C-alpha positions, 0 to 999 in steps of 0.5 A: 372548075365548072362542068357542062350539064349532062344531056338527056341523051348522054345520061340515057347512054350511061344508064344503058351501059350500067344496065348492060353491065348488071345484065351480064353480071346477073346472067339474065336475058336482058344482056342481048339488048347490048346490041340494040341500035339505041338505048332504051329509056323508060319515063314516067309521064305526069298529068298534062294537057295538049292544046290547040293554038285556039285553046291557048289564045282563049286561055292566055290571050290573043296571039299568045305563044307557048314558052318552052320551060324544059325540053323533053326527050323526044326532039321538039317536044317541051314542057311549057311554062304555062299551066292551067286549072282543070275543073272537073265533075262537081267542081273538083279542080286540079291546079297547075296542070302543065301544058306540053308543046308545041300546039296540036290539032286537038285538045287532050288532057292525060290523067292517071287513074288516081287523078281521075278518081280524085276528080270524080271521072271515069276515064277510058284508057286510050292512045293519044288522039283517040278521044271520041266519046271520052269525058270533057272538062273546063280549063281555066287560064289567066285570060278566061275559060276553055270548054272541052266537050271530050278529050280527058283520057288515061294514056295507054302505055306506049313506046316511041321508036325509030325504024331501026329499033322496030327492025331490031325488035321485030315489030311494026307500027301500031303493034304491041310489045312487053315491058319487063321491069326488075326490082323488088316490085318488078312486073311485066306490062303486056300491052305496050303500044308501038309507035314508029317514026323516023323522028322518034327516039326509043322511049317508053311512056308510062304514067305515074301510077304505073311507075309507082306500082313497079317501083320505077327508078333510075337504077331499074333494070328494064327490058323490052320484048316482043 
């Protein structure tokens, strides 16, 4: 007998129900999130890049369109089949750097702190799109090279949320919240940048270094607080 795959939204809902049960059993404050309009999802974001259509064509050929490989939690966002090689300072490289689609109106590479050190970069912690004054790099694809004068950053931890989530948590767009992660390596992130849009699902993005530091996993108890 075959079964249909579980969607990301269904999995998130099940995980939230498990968390709520654990909260109630432990008698901790996270139980109040059971009345939240949407389940809280925390995802670790590995290194990747966002590219313009011009950059994609320079790297993969005239008229090339990105091919979705895996759809991400936010509607319309995907990891593309296409990858590039990043050439950093002193010709150090990262191969198979994944492109996230769809194309944007600016070029941006997001690295973890560990990635940046291995490449010889000193990268700033920035919100997506705030790339002025950040380091540049060279990208290499099967059709050629594309030089970025700026755009290499470490993405600041942030949360996507819909207006009903913002109302529930009592926050506004471009504000800050705290993320508490339980467990043996539990910690609190004090500056989670808030992004509010009717198009967003409730999701927190942290990078791989941050996820490893707090031991984030599928069973982690997480709490978003003002």
